[in-house]
gemmi code that builds the backbone of each chain (N, CA, C; Angstrom):
import gemmi

chains = {
    "A": [
        ("MET", (-10.844, 1.650, 7.892), (-11.709, 0.546, 8.334), (-11.080, -0.129, 9.556)),
        ("ALA", (-11.913, -0.373, 10.546), (-11.391, -1.015, 11.764), (-10.862, -2.399, 11.443)),
        ("ASP", (-9.743, -2.730, 12.054), (-9.154, -4.048, 11.827), (-9.941, -5.128, 12.560)),
        ("GLY", (-9.932, -6.306, 11.980), (-10.459, -7.469, 12.678), (-11.953, -7.618, 12.653)),
        ("LYS", (-12.607, -7.039, 11.634), (-14.046, -7.224, 11.530), (-14.311, -8.289, 10.473)),
        ("PRO", (-14.680, -9.505, 10.899), (-14.859, -10.575, 9.928), (-16.233, -10.559, 9.277)),
        ("ARG", (-16.279, -10.989, 8.054), (-17.554, -11.195, 7.365), (-17.473, -12.544, 6.660)),
        ("VAL", (-18.448, -13.380, 6.864), (-18.444, -14.684, 6.204), (-19.788, -14.926, 5.541)),
        ("ARG", (-19.742, -15.690, 4.477), (-20.986, -16.077, 3.806), (-21.044, -17.599, 3.752)),
        ("VAL", (-21.983, -18.145, 4.522), (-22.202, -19.584, 4.573), (-23.696, -19.801, 4.372)),
        ("PRO", (-24.089, -20.751, 3.524), (-25.525, -21.014, 3.375), (-26.131, -21.444, 4.712)),
        ("LYS", (-27.400, -21.066, 4.942), (-28.043, -21.422, 6.218), (-28.485, -22.877, 6.237)),
        ("THR", (-28.830, -23.393, 5.058), (-29.275, -24.788, 4.988), (-28.569, -25.480, 3.834)),
        ("ALA", (-28.483, -26.794, 3.943), (-27.900, -27.594, 2.869), (-28.448, -29.000, 3.008)),
        ("SER", (-28.338, -29.780, 1.937), (-28.693, -31.188, 2.066), (-27.419, -31.973, 2.365)),
        ("ALA", (-27.586, -33.128, 2.996), (-26.421, -33.910, 3.432), (-25.529, -34.242, 2.246)),
        ("GLY", (-24.242, -34.017, 2.391), (-23.282, -34.336, 1.343), (-23.199, -33.307, 0.233)),
        ("GLU", (-23.965, -32.243, 0.342), (-23.954, -31.209, -0.695), (-22.673, -30.374, -0.601)),
        ("GLN", (-22.158, -29.949, -1.772), (-21.008, -29.036, -1.770), (-21.506, -27.625, -1.538)),
        ("ILE", (-20.977, -26.968, -0.546), (-21.343, -25.570, -0.351), (-20.097, -24.721, -0.526)),
        ("THR", (-20.306, -23.483, -0.942), (-19.190, -22.559, -1.118), (-19.199, -21.562, 0.032)),
        ("ILE", (-18.052, -21.389, 0.625), (-17.907, -20.478, 1.751), (-17.006, -19.330, 1.309)),
        ("LYS", (-17.412, -18.115, 1.633), (-16.587, -16.948, 1.327), (-16.307, -16.217, 2.630)),
        ("THR", (-15.074, -15.859, 2.856), (-14.742, -15.128, 4.077), (-13.900, -13.908, 3.731)),
        ("LEU", (-14.090, -12.877, 4.525), (-13.338, -11.638, 4.352), (-13.155, -11.049, 5.735)),
        ("ILE", (-11.982, -10.519, 6.024), (-11.795, -9.823, 7.292), (-11.090, -8.514, 6.987)),
        ("SER", (-11.551, -7.448, 7.642), (-10.904, -6.161, 7.404), (-9.618, -6.120, 8.219)),
        ("HIS", (-8.511, -5.945, 7.521), (-7.205, -5.876, 8.174), (-6.240, -5.213, 7.213)),
        ("LYS", (-5.392, -4.332, 7.732), (-4.514, -3.586, 6.817), (-3.379, -4.435, 6.264)),
        ("MET", (-3.052, -5.584, 6.929), (-1.983, -6.472, 6.439), (-0.712, -5.677, 6.138)),
        ("GLU", (-0.213, -4.965, 7.133), (0.998, -4.164, 6.956), (2.164, -5.101, 6.660)),
        ("SER", (2.795, -4.936, 5.482), (3.737, -5.958, 5.010), (5.105, -5.870, 5.663)),
        ("GLY", (5.440, -4.721, 6.249), (6.789, -4.555, 6.771), (7.760, -4.054, 5.722)),
        ("GLN", (7.281, -3.909, 4.465), (8.134, -3.426, 3.373), (7.977, -1.916, 3.178)),
        ("ARG", (6.890, -1.365, 3.709), (6.612, 0.048, 3.435), (7.367, 0.948, 4.417)),
        ("LYS", (7.533, 2.213, 3.999), (8.179, 3.199, 4.862), (7.203, 4.337, 5.126)),
        ("ASP", (7.316, 4.955, 6.305), (6.457, 6.098, 6.607), (7.058, 7.367, 6.002)),
        ("GLY", (6.434, 8.517, 6.268), (6.855, 9.769, 5.666), (8.293, 10.146, 5.961)),
        ("ASP", (8.836, 9.684, 7.087), (10.207, 10.009, 7.464), (11.216, 8.972, 6.983)),
        ("GLY", (10.755, 7.995, 6.238), (11.665, 6.982, 5.707), (11.928, 5.832, 6.665)),
        ("ASN", (11.211, 5.809, 7.796), (11.390, 4.687, 8.723), (10.484, 3.538, 8.296)),
        ("PRO", (11.004, 2.311, 8.364), (10.137, 1.194, 7.978), (8.952, 1.043, 8.941)),
        ("ILE", (7.780, 0.746, 8.385), (6.603, 0.503, 9.203), (6.637, -0.978, 9.596)),
        ("PRO", (6.574, -1.285, 10.898), (6.706, -2.700, 11.285), (5.601, -3.570, 10.725)),
        ("ARG", (5.957, -4.820, 10.444), (5.007, -5.771, 9.896), (3.895, -6.058, 10.898)),
        ("GLN", (2.669, -6.053, 10.435), (1.561, -6.551, 11.250), (0.522, -7.155, 10.317)),
        ("ILE", (0.519, -8.459, 10.234), (-0.408, -9.125, 9.332), (-1.183, -10.186, 10.107)),
        ("ILE", (-2.189, -10.726, 9.464), (-2.819, -11.943, 9.973), (-2.002, -13.084, 9.400)),
        ("ASN", (-1.454, -13.932, 10.257), (-0.528, -14.952, 9.750), (-1.169, -16.326, 9.588)),
        ("ARG", (-2.402, -16.493, 10.055), (-3.021, -17.808, 9.915), (-4.533, -17.659, 9.906)),
        ("PHE", (-5.177, -18.470, 9.078), (-6.635, -18.510, 9.037), (-7.068, -19.967, 9.067)),
        ("THR", (-8.044, -20.267, 9.889), (-8.559, -21.634, 9.894), (-10.079, -21.616, 9.823)),
        ("ALA", (-10.631, -22.640, 9.221), (-12.069, -22.861, 9.215), (-12.296, -24.279, 9.729)),
        ("GLU", (-13.180, -24.400, 10.708), (-13.488, -25.717, 11.272), (-14.984, -25.943, 11.231)),
        ("PHE", (-15.358, -27.220, 11.069), (-16.770, -27.576, 11.147), (-16.920, -28.631, 12.231)),
        ("ASN", (-17.684, -28.328, 13.247), (-17.855, -29.226, 14.397), (-16.509, -29.758, 14.897)),
        ("GLY", (-15.521, -28.877, 14.954), (-14.219, -29.258, 15.495), (-13.276, -29.898, 14.499)),
        ("GLU", (-13.740, -30.164, 13.265), (-12.889, -30.787, 12.258), (-12.389, -29.720, 11.283)),
        ("VAL", (-11.090, -29.758, 10.974), (-10.500, -28.716, 10.141), (-10.995, -28.851, 8.698)),
        ("VAL", (-11.475, -27.749, 8.151), (-11.844, -27.714, 6.741), (-10.655, -27.192, 5.938)),
        ("ILE", (-10.137, -26.040, 6.348), (-8.964, -25.476, 5.677), (-8.148, -24.710, 6.708)),
        ("ASP", (-6.832, -24.769, 6.531), (-5.909, -24.109, 7.446), (-4.884, -23.414, 6.556)),
        ("VAL", (-4.864, -22.100, 6.593), (-4.029, -21.342, 5.666), (-2.937, -20.611, 6.428)),
        ("THR", (-1.688, -20.805, 6.008), (-0.574, -20.018, 6.534), (-0.401, -18.818, 5.623)),
        ("MET", (-0.378, -17.649, 6.194), (-0.355, -16.441, 5.366), (0.947, -15.672, 5.555)),
        ("GLU", (1.412, -15.086, 4.463), (2.620, -14.260, 4.456), (2.218, -12.843, 4.054)),
        ("PRO", (3.165, -11.890, 4.137), (2.784, -10.501, 3.809), (2.257, -10.317, 2.383)),
        ("ALA", (2.468, -11.273, 1.501), (2.002, -11.115, 0.124), (0.496, -11.327, -0.022)),
        ("ILE", (-0.207, -11.643, 1.051), (-1.666, -11.713, 0.976), (-2.209, -10.282, 1.095)),
        ("SER", (-3.179, -9.959, 0.225), (-3.653, -8.585, 0.124), (-4.333, -8.078, 1.395)),
        ("THR", (-4.427, -6.757, 1.477), (-5.229, -6.086, 2.493), (-6.636, -6.689, 2.511)),
        ("ASN", (-7.232, -6.782, 3.682), (-8.555, -7.378, 3.856), (-8.598, -8.791, 3.247)),
        ("PRO", (-7.880, -9.723, 3.878), (-7.734, -11.078, 3.305), (-9.073, -11.748, 3.005)),
        ("TYR", (-9.135, -12.292, 1.799), (-10.358, -12.921, 1.303), (-10.053, -14.358, 0.949)),
        ("PHE", (-10.940, -15.250, 1.336), (-10.777, -16.659, 0.962), (-12.105, -17.215, 0.499)),
        ("GLU", (-12.034, -18.057, -0.504), (-13.228, -18.737, -0.981), (-12.865, -20.203, -1.160)),
        ("PHE", (-13.708, -21.091, -0.628), (-13.423, -22.520, -0.740), (-14.727, -23.293, -0.578)),
        ("ASP", (-14.661, -24.574, -0.884), (-15.840, -25.432, -0.800), (-15.751, -26.354, 0.413)),
        ("ALA", (-16.908, -26.819, 0.853), (-16.933, -27.788, 1.943), (-18.144, -28.688, 1.756)),
        ("VAL", (-18.075, -29.875, 2.325), (-19.260, -30.722, 2.406), (-19.645, -30.818, 3.871)),
        ("VAL", (-20.955, -30.791, 4.139), (-21.399, -30.872, 5.524), (-22.164, -32.182, 5.721)),
        ("PRO", (-21.628, -33.092, 6.526), (-22.310, -34.364, 6.747), (-23.513, -34.239, 7.666)),
        ("GLU", (-23.517, -33.242, 8.541), (-24.625, -33.113, 9.496), (-24.775, -31.640, 9.856)),
        ("SER", (-25.851, -31.337, 10.590), (-26.034, -29.966, 11.056), (-24.920, -29.628, 12.030)),
        ("GLY", (-24.569, -28.369, 12.060), (-23.500, -27.988, 12.981), (-23.112, -26.548, 12.783)),
        ("GLU", (-21.876, -26.264, 13.147), (-21.445, -24.880, 13.155), (-20.053, -24.763, 12.555)),
        ("PHE", (-19.904, -23.810, 11.656), (-18.584, -23.462, 11.143), (-17.970, -22.423, 12.070)),
        ("VAL", (-16.711, -22.619, 12.435), (-15.999, -21.635, 13.236), (-14.799, -21.155, 12.420)),
        ("PHE", (-14.712, -19.863, 12.238), (-13.625, -19.249, 11.467), (-12.732, -18.475, 12.417)),
        ("THR", (-11.419, -18.660, 12.305), (-10.489, -18.017, 13.227), (-9.354, -17.369, 12.446)),
        ("TRP", (-9.039, -16.156, 12.788), (-7.910, -15.437, 12.192), (-6.924, -15.097, 13.313)),
        ("TYR", (-5.624, -15.298, 13.056), (-4.595, -15.038, 14.059), (-3.747, -13.848, 13.620)),
        ("ASP", (-3.747, -12.795, 14.435), (-2.998, -11.581, 14.128), (-1.565, -11.705, 14.654)),
        ("ASP", (-0.606, -11.032, 13.971), (0.778, -10.974, 14.448), (0.877, -10.446, 15.880)),
        ("ASN", (-0.023, -9.526, 16.255), (0.080, -8.915, 17.576), (-0.574, -9.753, 18.671)),
        ("GLY", (-0.984, -10.976, 18.333), (-1.544, -11.872, 19.337), (-3.063, -11.891, 19.373)),
        ("ASP", (-3.695, -10.919, 18.709), (-5.154, -10.910, 18.680), (-5.677, -12.108, 17.890)),
        ("VAL", (-6.813, -12.626, 18.322), (-7.463, -13.713, 17.610), (-8.893, -13.265, 17.330)),
        ("TYR", (-9.280, -13.315, 16.070), (-10.632, -12.920, 15.698), (-11.394, -14.178, 15.320)),
        ("THR", (-12.574, -14.351, 15.878), (-13.355, -15.530, 15.511), (-14.779, -15.117, 15.173)),
        ("THR", (-15.382, -15.921, 14.333), (-16.798, -15.773, 14.068), (-17.303, -17.173, 13.735)),
        ("SER", (-18.600, -17.390, 13.941), (-19.131, -18.716, 13.645), (-20.456, -18.556, 12.927)),
        ("SER", (-20.807, -19.551, 12.136), (-22.126, -19.540, 11.520), (-22.681, -20.956, 11.484)),
        ("PRO", (-23.899, -21.090, 11.980), (-24.540, -22.408, 12.024), (-25.100, -22.785, 10.666)),
        ("ILE", (-25.203, -24.085, 10.415), (-25.816, -24.553, 9.178), (-26.690, -25.754, 9.525)),
        ("THR", (-27.869, -25.794, 8.908), (-28.803, -26.882, 9.169), (-28.819, -27.811, 7.964)),
        ("VAL", (-28.623, -29.079, 8.210), (-28.678, -30.064, 7.132), (-30.044, -30.737, 7.176)),
        ("SER", (-30.755, -30.649, 6.068), (-32.102, -31.206, 6.052), (-32.105, -32.518, 5.271)),
    ],
    "B": [
        ("MET", (41.220, 2.243, -26.813), (41.173, 2.489, -25.373), (41.803, 1.309, -24.640)),
        ("THR", (42.710, 1.654, -23.753), (43.320, 0.585, -22.949), (42.786, 0.671, -21.521)),
        ("LEU", (42.580, -0.471, -20.918), (42.082, -0.524, -19.551), (43.218, -0.780, -18.592)),
        ("SER", (43.261, 0.019, -17.538), (44.258, -0.252, -16.500), (43.841, -1.496, -15.724)),
        ("ARG", (44.734, -2.014, -14.963), (44.443, -3.205, -14.167), (43.279, -2.924, -13.215)),
        ("ARG", (43.285, -1.718, -12.588), (42.241, -1.373, -11.626), (40.874, -1.312, -12.308)),
        ("GLU", (40.832, -0.682, -13.489), (39.545, -0.567, -14.196), (38.997, -1.939, -14.571)),
        ("THR", (39.879, -2.811, -14.993), (39.457, -4.162, -15.362), (38.838, -4.874, -14.161)),
        ("LEU", (39.462, -4.715, -13.016), (38.958, -5.352, -11.797), (37.546, -4.847, -11.452)),
        ("VAL", (37.386, -3.513, -11.526), (36.095, -2.907, -11.188), (35.011, -3.411, -12.138)),
        ("LEU", (35.344, -3.463, -13.429), (34.387, -3.955, -14.424), (33.976, -5.388, -14.122)),
        ("GLY", (34.975, -6.206, -13.823), (34.724, -7.616, -13.525), (33.835, -7.773, -12.312)),
        ("LEU", (34.094, -6.968, -11.294), (33.310, -7.020, -10.058), (31.864, -6.631, -10.332)),
        ("GLY", (31.692, -5.555, -11.132), (30.355, -5.087, -11.479), (29.566, -6.160, -12.201)),
        ("ALA", (30.209, -6.830, -13.143), (29.543, -7.884, -13.908), (29.150, -9.031, -12.979)),
        ("ALA", (30.043, -9.363, -12.040), (29.767, -10.456, -11.106), (28.544, -10.122, -10.252)),
        ("VAL", (28.463, -8.884, -9.771), (27.325, -8.472, -8.941), (26.034, -8.533, -9.755)),
        ("ALA", (26.103, -8.050, -10.996), (24.916, -8.047, -11.851), (24.394, -9.465, -12.075)),
        ("VAL", (25.305, -10.438, -12.187), (24.901, -11.823, -12.398), (24.338, -12.421, -11.119)),
        ("MET", (24.921, -12.044, -9.987), (24.510, -12.624, -8.715), (23.091, -12.214, -8.321)),
        ("MET", (22.669, -10.985, -8.635), (21.412, -10.478, -8.088), (20.187, -11.313, -8.459)),
        ("PRO", (19.951, -11.581, -9.752), (18.791, -12.432, -10.055), (18.934, -13.829, -9.474)),
        ("LEU", (20.175, -14.319, -9.396), (20.401, -15.637, -8.813), (19.946, -15.660, -7.358)),
        ("GLY", (20.204, -14.556, -6.638), (19.823, -14.464, -5.233), (18.331, -14.618, -5.051)),
        ("ALA", (17.547, -13.927, -5.917), (16.097, -14.004, -5.825), (15.631, -15.415, -6.154)),
        ("HIS", (16.286, -16.032, -7.151), (15.904, -17.366, -7.570), (16.183, -18.375, -6.460)),
        ("ALA", (17.302, -18.179, -5.753), (17.682, -19.104, -4.689), (16.627, -19.106, -3.580)),
        ("ALA", (16.040, -17.933, -3.293), (15.024, -17.863, -2.243), (13.827, -18.736, -2.595)),
        ("VAL", (13.450, -18.749, -3.895), (12.330, -19.575, -4.339), (12.678, -21.048, -4.202)),
        ("GLU", (13.898, -21.393, -4.630), (14.308, -22.800, -4.535), (14.386, -23.256, -3.088)),
        ("ASP", (14.861, -22.361, -2.212), (14.924, -22.697, -0.786), (13.527, -22.948, -0.236)),
        ("ALA", (12.573, -22.079, -0.631), (11.209, -22.212, -0.124), (10.587, -23.529, -0.594)),
        ("ILE", (10.857, -23.887, -1.867), (10.311, -25.146, -2.391), (10.963, -26.325, -1.672)),
        ("ALA", (12.289, -26.240, -1.462), (12.991, -27.327, -0.786), (12.488, -27.493, 0.644)),
        ("ALA", (12.203, -26.364, 1.321), (11.698, -26.437, 2.698), (10.323, -27.104, 2.730)),
        ("PHE", (9.534, -26.859, 1.672), (8.176, -27.409, 1.620), (8.204, -28.897, 1.272)),
        ("THR", (9.077, -29.278, 0.322), (9.078, -30.660, -0.152), (10.031, -31.541, 0.649)),
        ("GLY", (10.939, -30.927, 1.401), (11.943, -31.711, 2.099), (12.943, -32.316, 1.126)),
        ("GLY", (13.122, -31.680, -0.027), (14.110, -32.141, -1.000), (13.592, -33.192, -1.970)),
        ("ALA", (12.298, -33.546, -1.878), (11.738, -34.562, -2.774), (11.624, -34.019, -4.202)),
        ("ASP", (11.541, -34.936, -5.165), (11.395, -34.524, -6.560), (10.031, -33.878, -6.771)),
        ("VAL", (10.000, -32.855, -7.620), (8.752, -32.170, -7.929), (8.505, -32.326, -9.419)),
        ("SER", (7.335, -32.875, -9.787), (7.028, -33.018, -11.205), (6.048, -31.924, -11.632)),
        ("GLU", (5.943, -31.733, -12.937), (5.053, -30.697, -13.465), (3.649, -31.258, -13.645)),
        ("GLY", (2.651, -30.409, -13.550), (1.275, -30.815, -13.825), (0.578, -31.365, -12.608)),
        ("GLY", (-0.765, -31.482, -12.705), (-1.538, -32.006, -11.586), (-2.016, -30.932, -10.636)),
        ("VAL", (-1.542, -29.733, -10.828), (-2.003, -28.609, -10.010), (-2.309, -27.462, -10.961)),
        ("THR", (-3.394, -26.772, -10.695), (-3.821, -25.682, -11.562), (-3.752, -24.374, -10.797)),
        ("LEU", (-3.155, -23.381, -11.431), (-3.061, -22.055, -10.833), (-3.784, -21.097, -11.773)),
        ("THR", (-4.827, -20.472, -11.287), (-5.584, -19.553, -12.115), (-5.289, -18.127, -11.659)),
        ("ALA", (-4.848, -17.305, -12.590), (-4.534, -15.912, -12.282), (-4.738, -15.102, -13.551)),
        ("PRO", (-5.032, -13.812, -13.415), (-5.193, -13.006, -14.627), (-3.874, -12.878, -15.380)),
        ("GLU", (-3.949, -12.784, -16.718), (-2.731, -12.626, -17.501), (-2.106, -11.251, -17.236)),
        ("ILE", (-2.981, -10.242, -17.150), (-2.523, -8.887, -16.853), (-3.296, -8.390, -15.640)),
        ("ALA", (-2.573, -8.011, -14.591), (-3.212, -7.462, -13.402), (-2.935, -5.963, -13.391)),
        ("GLU", (-4.000, -5.165, -13.381), (-3.782, -3.720, -13.408), (-3.220, -3.225, -12.089)),
        ("ASN", (-3.698, -3.802, -10.997), (-3.268, -3.341, -9.685), (-2.621, -4.504, -8.932)),
        ("GLY", (-1.318, -4.386, -8.685), (-0.602, -5.462, -8.002), (-0.981, -5.643, -6.548)),
        ("ASN", (-1.778, -4.712, -6.008), (-2.150, -4.830, -4.598), (-3.171, -5.924, -4.342)),
        ("THR", (-4.057, -6.160, -5.291), (-5.030, -7.236, -5.127), (-5.156, -7.973, -6.446)),
        ("VAL", (-4.452, -9.081, -6.531), (-4.534, -9.918, -7.724), (-5.294, -11.185, -7.340)),
        ("PRO", (-6.490, -11.395, -7.904), (-7.245, -12.588, -7.536), (-6.617, -13.831, -8.144)),
        ("ILE", (-6.360, -14.810, -7.320), (-5.797, -16.066, -7.823), (-6.589, -17.219, -7.230)),
        ("SER", (-6.526, -18.359, -7.887), (-7.087, -19.548, -7.279), (-6.229, -20.743, -7.639)),
        ("VAL", (-6.126, -21.664, -6.700), (-5.327, -22.871, -6.911), (-6.217, -24.081, -6.739)),
        ("SER", (-5.894, -25.128, -7.472), (-6.677, -26.339, -7.404), (-5.771, -27.510, -7.715)),
        ("ALA", (-5.857, -28.557, -6.913), (-5.060, -29.761, -7.156), (-5.832, -30.933, -6.583)),
        ("PRO", (-6.533, -31.692, -7.443), (-7.311, -32.825, -6.937), (-6.406, -33.831, -6.231)),
        ("GLY", (-6.759, -34.174, -5.009), (-5.983, -35.151, -4.257), (-4.844, -34.557, -3.454)),
        ("ALA", (-4.776, -33.233, -3.373), (-3.687, -32.598, -2.630), (-4.050, -32.480, -1.154)),
        ("VAL", (-3.044, -32.485, -0.307), (-3.284, -32.197, 1.102), (-2.891, -30.761, 1.426)),
        ("SER", (-1.931, -30.223, 0.678), (-1.622, -28.811, 0.865), (-1.000, -28.242, -0.403)),
        ("ILE", (-1.183, -26.937, -0.563), (-0.632, -26.237, -1.721), (0.091, -25.001, -1.211)),
        ("MET", (1.343, -24.833, -1.643), (2.089, -23.627, -1.308), (2.159, -22.732, -2.536)),
        ("ILE", (1.983, -21.440, -2.324), (2.059, -20.477, -3.425), (3.273, -19.576, -3.205)),
        ("LEU", (4.016, -19.350, -4.292), (5.179, -18.472, -4.230), (5.082, -17.429, -5.329)),
        ("ALA", (5.536, -16.226, -5.017), (5.640, -15.168, -6.014), (7.122, -14.887, -6.193)),
        ("ALA", (7.681, -15.344, -7.329), (9.131, -15.345, -7.508), (9.738, -13.949, -7.498)),
        ("GLY", (8.953, -12.932, -7.854), (9.526, -11.592, -7.969), (9.247, -10.683, -6.788)),
        ("ASN", (8.644, -11.201, -5.722), (8.372, -10.369, -4.548), (9.614, -10.296, -3.654)),
        ("PRO", (9.728, -9.238, -2.819), (10.867, -9.148, -1.903), (10.972, -10.390, -1.016)),
        ("ASN", (9.834, -10.922, -0.627), (9.773, -12.174, 0.122), (8.863, -13.100, -0.688)),
        ("PRO", (9.426, -14.159, -1.311), (8.629, -14.924, -2.282), (7.463, -15.709, -1.680)),
        ("ASP", (7.457, -15.930, -0.375), (6.351, -16.689, 0.222), (5.043, -15.927, 0.082)),
        ("VAL", (3.983, -16.631, -0.274), (2.654, -16.023, -0.325), (1.762, -16.663, 0.726)),
        ("GLY", (1.769, -17.978, 0.759), (0.939, -18.654, 1.746), (0.851, -20.124, 1.430)),
        ("THR", (0.350, -20.888, 2.389), (0.173, -22.326, 2.221), (-1.236, -22.701, 2.643)),
        ("PHE", (-1.930, -23.408, 1.756), (-3.262, -23.901, 2.078), (-3.153, -25.355, 2.509)),
        ("ASN", (-3.683, -25.676, 3.678), (-3.757, -27.069, 4.125), (-5.223, -27.479, 4.113)),
        ("PHE", (-5.521, -28.560, 3.401), (-6.912, -28.944, 3.219), (-7.306, -30.063, 4.165)),
        ("GLY", (-8.479, -29.932, 4.754), (-9.013, -30.974, 5.625), (-9.887, -31.926, 4.845)),
        ("PRO", (-10.348, -33.001, 5.499), (-11.140, -34.027, 4.806), (-12.535, -33.557, 4.396)),
        ("LEU", (-12.984, -32.423, 4.918), (-14.342, -31.970, 4.583), (-14.401, -31.192, 3.272)),
        ("MET", (-13.271, -31.094, 2.573), (-13.300, -30.368, 1.310), (-13.551, -31.331, 0.157)),
        ("PRO", (-14.608, -31.089, -0.623), (-14.903, -31.964, -1.748), (-13.886, -31.801, -2.873)),
        ("ARG", (-13.411, -30.570, -3.065), (-12.409, -30.288, -4.096), (-11.284, -29.535, -3.415)),
        ("GLN", (-10.055, -29.900, -3.719), (-8.927, -29.207, -3.096), (-8.664, -27.942, -3.898)),
        ("GLU", (-9.434, -26.929, -3.585), (-9.404, -25.707, -4.371), (-9.697, -24.523, -3.454)),
        ("ALA", (-9.000, -23.418, -3.642), (-9.267, -22.235, -2.843), (-8.872, -21.001, -3.631)),
        ("SER", (-9.532, -19.882, -3.300), (-9.229, -18.619, -3.963), (-8.874, -17.572, -2.923)),
        ("THR", (-7.986, -16.675, -3.308), (-7.668, -15.548, -2.440), (-7.158, -14.407, -3.312)),
        ("ARG", (-6.667, -13.371, -2.661), (-6.112, -12.218, -3.388), (-4.720, -11.964, -2.870)),
        ("VAL", (-3.781, -11.702, -3.787), (-2.394, -11.542, -3.366), (-1.808, -10.225, -3.872)),
        ("ARG", (-0.679, -9.867, -3.267), (0.075, -8.683, -3.684), (1.233, -9.134, -4.557)),
        ("LEU", (1.448, -8.442, -5.665), (2.591, -8.738, -6.523), (3.365, -7.436, -6.754)),
        ("ALA", (4.679, -7.504, -6.532), (5.513, -6.306, -6.630), (5.681, -5.854, -8.073)),
        ("GLY", (5.538, -6.755, -9.015), (5.713, -6.404, -10.414), (5.444, -7.626, -11.266)),
        ("THR", (5.681, -7.488, -12.562), (5.494, -8.620, -13.468), (6.417, -9.764, -13.052)),
        ("GLN", (5.875, -10.935, -12.886), (6.667, -12.047, -12.363), (5.936, -13.367, -12.535)),
        ("ASP", (6.626, -14.438, -12.145), (6.029, -15.767, -12.184), (5.420, -16.105, -10.829)),
        ("LEU", (4.210, -16.654, -10.871), (3.603, -17.229, -9.677), (3.828, -18.729, -9.747)),
        ("ILE", (4.145, -19.335, -8.616), (4.422, -20.763, -8.588), (3.515, -21.420, -7.546)),
        ("ALA", (2.909, -22.527, -7.894), (2.137, -23.295, -6.931), (2.749, -24.680, -6.825)),
        ("VAL", (3.031, -25.119, -5.612), (3.572, -26.456, -5.366), (2.553, -27.193, -4.496)),
        ("ALA", (2.114, -28.358, -4.956), (1.105, -29.101, -4.213), (1.702, -30.380, -3.665)),
        ("LYS", (1.349, -30.680, -2.429), (1.727, -31.966, -1.833), (0.522, -32.881, -1.945)),
        ("MET", (0.705, -34.006, -2.623), (-0.398, -34.933, -2.831), (-0.547, -35.857, -1.629)),
        ("SER", (-1.723, -36.524, -1.566), (-1.973, -37.394, -0.410), (-1.029, -38.597, -0.390)),
        ("ASP", (-0.431, -38.959, -1.561), (0.521, -40.083, -1.567), (1.945, -39.632, -1.267)),
        ("GLY", (2.116, -38.337, -0.947), (3.438, -37.858, -0.559), (4.271, -37.298, -1.693)),
        ("SER", (3.748, -37.367, -2.930), (4.499, -36.802, -4.044), (4.191, -35.301, -4.170)),
        ("PHE", (5.017, -34.619, -4.959), (4.855, -33.179, -5.120), (4.727, -32.821, -6.589)),
        ("VAL", (3.852, -31.880, -6.886), (3.739, -31.377, -8.247), (3.748, -29.858, -8.197)),
        ("GLN", (4.145, -29.246, -9.300), (4.164, -27.795, -9.319), (3.762, -27.268, -10.679)),
        ("THR", (3.375, -26.004, -10.691), (3.087, -25.322, -11.936), (3.469, -23.861, -11.740)),
        ("SER", (3.652, -23.129, -12.833), (3.920, -21.708, -12.683), (3.201, -20.945, -13.775)),
        ("ARG", (3.015, -19.681, -13.555), (2.243, -18.865, -14.453), (2.735, -17.428, -14.342)),
        ("GLU", (2.924, -16.787, -15.491), (3.388, -15.405, -15.449), (2.210, -14.442, -15.345)),
        ("VAL", (2.341, -13.459, -14.481), (1.328, -12.411, -14.358), (2.016, -11.080, -14.642)),
        ("LYS", (1.443, -10.329, -15.585), (1.976, -9.002, -15.891), (1.277, -7.998, -14.984)),
        ("VAL", (2.062, -7.197, -14.274), (1.494, -6.259, -13.316), (1.769, -4.839, -13.790)),
        ("THR", (0.705, -4.028, -13.859), (0.856, -2.647, -14.313), (1.356, -1.747, -13.180)),
        ("ILE", (0.729, -1.859, -12.000), (1.156, -1.070, -10.841), (1.544, -2.041, -9.740)),
        ("GLY", (2.782, -1.944, -9.247), (3.270, -2.873, -8.233), (2.534, -2.748, -6.908)),
        ("GLY", (2.573, -3.804, -6.126), (1.788, -3.849, -4.897), (2.594, -3.950, -3.616)),
        ("CYS", (3.903, -3.713, -3.680), (4.677, -3.790, -2.443), (5.407, -2.479, -2.253)),
        ("GLY", (5.488, -2.018, -1.041), (6.216, -0.798, -0.747), (5.546, 0.391, -1.400)),
        ("GLY", (6.301, 1.318, -1.940), (5.718, 2.496, -2.583), (5.761, 3.690, -1.650)),
    ],
}
model = gemmi.Model(1)
for chain_id, residues in chains.items():
    chain = gemmi.Chain(chain_id)
    for i, (resn, *xyz) in enumerate(residues, 1):
        res = gemmi.Residue()
        res.name, res.seqid = resn, gemmi.SeqId(i, " ")
        for name, pos in zip(("N", "CA", "C"), xyz):
            atom = gemmi.Atom()
            atom.name, atom.element = name, gemmi.Element(name[0])
            atom.pos, atom.b_iso = gemmi.Position(*pos), 0.0
            res.add_atom(atom)
        chain.add_residue(res)
    model.add_chain(chain)
structure = gemmi.Structure()
structure.add_model(model)
structure.setup_entities()
């Protein structure tokens, strides 16, 4: 599976102050740095080391990740949305890559 | 059977090494907690760690942490080569300070969650997870 393909599930609409559940998943091998290749050489670490979720620029959750987070990191958490806006999800790779995705939500 | 001086020394050294090894792993956990709390006292309770009692596959063990009133929660796996798992920092838009993820566990071990509360105090809890197939290296 190609690395860095994010998938998020955010409701499209909500009422003001409602608790919504957000689920995020990104395809990434999360190479821990503990494994060895066929010749016994250690495979260098390459993981996503940080994940953030923001709503209209305000931090919802900010996660520091270590190699003990599983392949294809998955997070589930709740949020309240005071107004219509956009969730922005960002993943930071060890190699400097940054993966982002956003999903709008309408508050009725 | 009589032991020569040399044999006695070797035996003593072996026993010392055997005692030191688990201590070394334990020290890493204590260091990680101390780095997170800054040396503050940590009390039990107030944080909930949900994990399966028996995990068949150590590569993906679903866990969830919850601590009402917390600003951040650190998770440690005491039996992993590197005990750090991750730290959740919660923003004001979260109605409940709760999150779920999936972690790797090298073998049967204790999971530890340490939460920093909004008043600056720290609480912790731990939970044993039995792992059938380890999730690190291989």
